[in-house]
C-alpha positions in Angstrom: -21.8 0.9 -30.1 -25.0 1.6 -32.0 -27.9 -0.6 -31.1 -28.3 -1.5 -34.8 -24.8 -3.1 -35.0 -25.0 -6.9 -35.3 -23.3 -7.5 -32.0 -25.6 -5.1 -30.2 -28.6 -6.6 -31.9 -27.5 -10.1 -30.8 -27.1 -8.9 -27.1 -30.5 -7.1 -27.1 -32.2 -10.1 -28.8 -30.8 -12.4 -26.2 -32.0 -10.2 -23.3 -35.5 -10.0 -24.9 -35.6 -13.8 -25.5 -34.8 -14.7 -21.9 -36.7 -11.9 -20.2 -39.8 -11.7 -22.5 -39.3 -7.9 -22.2 -40.0 -6.6 -25.7 -41.0 -3.1 -24.6 -38.0 -1.6 -22.8 -35.7 0.6 -24.9 -32.0 0.4 -24.7 -30.5 2.9 -22.3 -27.2 4.5 -23.3 -25.0 6.1 -20.8 -21.7 7.9 -21.2 -21.0 7.2 -17.6 -17.7 6.3 -16.0 -17.7 2.6 -16.7 -15.0 0.6 -18.3 -17.1 0.6 -21.5 -16.2 4.1 -22.5 -12.5 3.1 -22.6 -12.9 0.1 -24.9 -13.6 0.2 -28.7 -16.9 -1.4 -29.5 -17.9 -1.9 -25.9 -21.4 -2.7 -24.8 -21.9 -2.6 -21.1 -24.8 -4.6 -19.5 -26.1 -4.6 -16.0 -28.8 -6.2 -13.8 -31.1 -3.1 -13.7 -34.0 -4.5 -15.8 -37.1 -3.2 -14.1 -38.6 -6.6 -13.5 -35.4 -7.8 -11.7 -35.7 -5.2 -9.0 -37.5 -6.8 -6.2 -38.5 -5.1 -2.9 -36.0 -6.5 -0.4 -37.5 -4.7 2.7 -34.3 -2.8 3.4 -34.4 0.5 5.2 -34.7 3.5 2.9 -31.3 4.5 1.5 -29.9 1.0 1.7 -29.3 -1.4 -1.1 -29.6 1.2 -3.9 -27.9 0.7 -7.2 -24.3 1.9 -7.5 -23.9 2.3 -3.8 -21.5 0.4 -1.5 -24.4 -1.7 -0.2 -26.0 -2.4 -3.6 -28.2 -5.4 -3.5 -30.3 -7.7 -5.8 -32.6 -10.5 -4.9 -31.4 -14.1 -5.4 -34.1 -14.5 -8.1 -32.9 -11.4 -9.9 -29.3 -12.5 -9.7 -30.1 -16.0 -11.1 -32.1 -14.4 -13.9 -29.2 -12.0 -14.7 -26.8 -14.9 -14.9 -29.1 -16.7 -17.4 -29.4 -13.5 -19.4 -25.6 -12.9 -19.5 -25.0 -16.6 -20.4 -27.4 -16.4 -23.4 -25.9 -13.0 -24.4 -22.4 -14.5 -24.4 -23.6 -17.5 -26.5 -25.4 -15.3 -28.9 -22.4 -13.0 -29.2 -20.1 -15.9 -29.9 -22.5 -17.2 -32.6 -22.7 -13.7 -34.2 -19.0 -13.2 -34.2 -18.1 -16.6 -35.5 -20.6 -17.0 -38.4 
């Protein structure tokens, strides 16, 4: 969906409120995710630049979208907070 739609704006605003990241732009991908099969889908992931922490894994290990994909505990907890605020914001947007 377009980033100017009310639902997208709510999700993006929630991310920015939690992360403090007001500079990153929204990245659109026509990739093979479930989102391309659903009307009005907006897929979100944990790939915010500030969430990627060096985990001291050997080169080639822990990369995103690989079988051994990894994220730091700090990054995971921050992602959970972001997703929670996104869901609450989306609920408010859809029910007002």
